[in-house]
C-alpha positions as CSV (number, residue, x, y, z in Angstrom):
1,M,65.9,82.4,125.9
2,H,68.3,85.4,125.9
3,D,67.5,88.5,127.8
4,P,66.5,91.4,125.5
5,I,69.2,93.9,124.7
6,P,68.6,96.8,127.2
7,V,67.2,100.0,125.7
8,L,66.8,103.5,127.3
9,T,64.3,105.6,125.4
10,I,64.4,109.4,125.8
11,D,61.3,111.0,124.3
12,G,60.1,114.5,124.4
13,P,59.4,117.7,122.5
14,S,61.9,119.5,120.3
15,G,64.4,121.6,122.3
16,A,64.1,119.7,125.6
17,G,67.7,118.6,125.4
18,K,67.0,115.0,124.4
19,G,69.9,114.8,121.9
20,T,72.6,116.2,124.1
21,A,71.5,114.0,127.1
22,A,71.1,110.9,125.0
23,R,74.5,111.2,123.4
24,A,76.2,111.7,126.7
25,V,74.3,108.9,128.4
26,A,75.2,106.5,125.5
27,A,78.8,107.5,125.7
28,R,79.0,107.0,129.5
29,L,77.2,103.7,129.4
30,G,79.2,102.5,126.3
31,W,75.9,101.8,124.5
32,N,74.8,102.5,120.9
33,F,73.0,105.7,120.1
34,L,69.9,106.3,117.9
35,D,68.9,109.8,116.9
36,S,65.5,109.0,115.4
37,G,64.8,112.6,114.6
38,A,67.9,112.7,112.3
39,I,66.4,109.8,110.3
40,Y,63.3,111.9,109.6
41,R,65.4,115.0,108.9
42,A,67.5,113.0,106.5
43,L,64.3,112.0,104.7
44,A,63.4,115.7,104.5
45,V,66.7,116.5,102.9
46,A,66.3,113.6,100.5
47,A,62.8,114.8,99.6
48,M,64.0,118.4,99.0
49,D,67.0,117.2,96.9
50,R,64.9,114.8,94.8
51,G,61.9,117.0,94.3
52,V,59.5,114.8,96.2
53,S,56.4,116.7,97.4
54,C,55.9,116.8,101.2
55,E,52.2,116.0,100.4
56,D,52.9,112.8,98.4
57,E,52.8,110.1,101.0
58,I,53.3,107.2,98.5
59,A,56.4,108.8,97.0
60,L,57.7,109.6,100.4
61,E,57.2,106.0,101.5
62,A,59.3,104.8,98.6
63,L,62.0,107.3,99.3
64,A,62.1,106.3,102.9
65,H,62.7,102.6,101.9
66,S,65.5,103.7,99.7
67,L,67.5,105.8,102.2
68,D,71.1,104.8,102.6
69,L,71.8,106.5,105.9
70,V,74.8,106.0,108.2
71,F,75.5,107.7,111.6
72,E,79.2,108.0,112.5
73,A,79.8,108.1,116.2
74,T,82.8,110.5,115.9
75,A,83.6,113.4,118.3
76,V,81.4,115.5,116.1
77,P,78.6,113.2,115.1
78,R,78.1,112.8,111.3
79,A,75.1,111.8,109.3
80,L,76.0,110.4,105.8
81,L,73.1,110.2,103.3
82,W,74.1,108.3,100.2
83,G,77.7,109.0,101.2
84,A,77.3,112.7,101.5
85,D,77.6,114.5,104.9
86,I,74.3,116.2,105.6
87,G,75.1,117.2,109.2
88,D,74.8,120.9,108.6
89,R,71.6,120.6,106.7
90,I,69.6,118.5,109.1
91,V,69.9,121.0,111.9
92,T,68.1,123.9,110.1
93,E,64.7,125.0,111.1
94,E,63.4,124.4,107.6
95,C,64.5,120.8,107.7
96,G,63.1,120.3,111.2
97,N,59.7,121.7,110.3
98,L,59.5,119.6,107.1
99,A,60.6,116.4,109.0
100,S,57.8,117.0,111.5
101,K,55.2,117.1,108.6
102,L,56.6,114.0,107.0
103,A,56.5,112.1,110.3
104,A,52.7,112.5,110.4
105,F,52.3,110.1,107.5
106,P,51.6,106.5,108.7
107,L,53.3,104.9,105.6
108,V,56.5,107.0,106.2
109,R,56.6,106.0,109.9
110,R,56.2,102.3,109.0
111,A,58.9,102.5,106.4
112,L,61.4,103.9,108.8
113,L,60.5,101.6,111.7
114,D,62.7,98.7,110.8
115,K,65.7,101.1,110.2
116,Q,65.3,102.4,113.7
117,R,64.9,99.0,115.4
118,G,68.1,97.9,113.6
119,F,70.1,100.1,115.9
120,R,69.3,97.8,118.9
121,R,72.6,96.0,119.2
122,P,74.7,94.8,122.2
123,P,75.6,96.0,124.8
124,G,72.6,98.3,124.7
125,L,70.9,101.3,123.0
126,V,70.0,104.8,124.0
127,A,67.2,106.0,121.6
128,D,66.3,109.6,121.3
129,G,63.0,110.7,119.7
130,R,59.3,111.3,120.1
131,D,57.8,107.8,120.0
132,M,60.8,105.6,121.1
133,G,59.1,104.3,124.2
134,T,55.5,104.2,122.9
135,V,56.0,102.7,119.4
136,V,59.6,101.8,118.4
137,F,60.8,100.1,121.6
138,P,57.6,99.6,123.7
139,D,59.5,96.8,125.6
140,A,62.4,99.0,126.6
141,L,63.6,98.4,130.1
142,Y,64.1,102.1,130.8
143,K,61.9,105.0,129.6
144,V,62.3,108.8,130.0
145,F,60.1,111.7,128.9
146,L,62.3,114.8,128.9
147,T,60.4,118.0,128.5
148,A,60.7,121.8,129.1
149,S,58.5,124.8,128.7
150,A,58.1,126.2,125.1
151,E,59.6,129.5,126.2
152,V,62.8,127.8,127.6
153,R,63.1,125.7,124.5
154,A,62.8,128.7,122.3
155,H,65.5,130.6,124.2
156,R,67.8,127.6,123.9
157,R,67.3,127.4,120.2
158,Y,67.6,131.2,119.8
159,K,71.0,131.1,121.6
160,Q,72.3,128.2,119.5
161,L,71.4,129.9,116.2
162,K,72.8,133.3,117.3
163,E,76.1,131.6,118.2
164,K,76.2,130.3,114.7
165,G,75.6,133.8,113.3
166,I,72.1,133.1,112.2
167,D,69.7,136.0,112.7
168,V,66.3,134.7,114.0
169,S,63.3,136.1,115.9
170,L,62.7,134.7,119.4
171,A,58.9,135.3,119.0
172,N,58.9,133.4,115.7
173,L,60.9,130.5,117.2
174,T,58.5,130.3,120.1
175,E,55.5,130.2,117.7
176,E,57.1,127.6,115.6
177,I,57.9,125.4,118.6
178,E,54.4,125.7,119.9
179,E,53.0,124.8,116.5
180,R,55.3,121.8,116.1
181,D,54.3,120.6,119.6
182,R,50.7,120.9,118.7
183,R,51.2,119.0,115.4
184,D,53.2,116.2,117.2
185,R,50.6,115.8,120.0
186,E,47.6,115.8,117.7
187,R,48.8,113.6,114.9
188,A,46.8,110.4,114.4
189,T,49.8,108.1,114.2
190,A,52.2,107.9,117.2
191,P,51.3,111.2,118.9
192,L,53.8,112.7,121.2
193,R,53.2,111.6,124.8
194,A,55.0,110.0,127.7
195,A,55.1,106.2,127.4
196,D,53.5,104.1,130.0
197,G,55.9,103.7,132.9
198,A,58.2,106.5,131.7
199,I,59.9,108.8,134.2
200,V,59.0,112.4,133.3
201,I,62.0,114.9,133.7
202,D,61.4,118.6,133.3
203,S,64.7,120.2,132.2
204,S,63.5,123.8,132.3
205,A,65.5,124.6,135.4
206,L,68.2,122.0,135.0
207,S,71.7,122.3,133.7
208,V,72.9,120.0,130.9
209,E,74.8,117.9,133.4
210,E,71.9,117.7,135.8
211,A,69.6,116.5,132.9
212,I,72.2,113.9,132.0
213,Q,72.5,112.6,135.6
214,A,68.7,112.5,135.9
215,C,68.6,110.2,132.8
216,L,71.4,108.0,134.1
217,A,69.7,107.6,137.4
218,V,66.7,106.0,135.6
219,V,69.1,103.2,134.4
220,G,70.6,103.0,137.9
221,S,74.1,102.5,136.7
222,F,75.5,105.8,138.1
């Protein structure tokens, strides 16, 4: 029997730095990368474009099954939905909030489960999300729960949006992040929590490189 393909799951709330850390760790290990949040955000884009109600679980399930989504591991990561680049659209606050709502539907989560597991290919996978270690890859060899305070995460997002010339309110961002955290923690299906055996890393006072090194240390390769 072959050993399972190694997986490092990096779960945690929005804005904790999971995506940045996961991409860097995958690049340094030479492993594949899965941005599970982008899959849900792509579904949100598809729902908006095709006029599917965010309350219609059955229609959303069908749409999830039909998604033709490709991630290109280029210098600037690209997400192609039915051949169209949606990279700029999936990073908006509107898309993120809608994706969080869609992710609460059990039928939607089940429909996207196989798509996520399909990213597990040699030599290994770094999977970034909210339920990677608890639901999608419960047998992962390495598990991290990367978190940070809501205030720190709001400041990070505020800075990112300001640098893009987007005018936002720090107070509103903090409120939205806290509401998203609450929704993710309290949902009936795959609530946000640290997986059994996961190493919890608080990035509130860490630099980006320190967070990356902390995740790499869990794998023990660096």
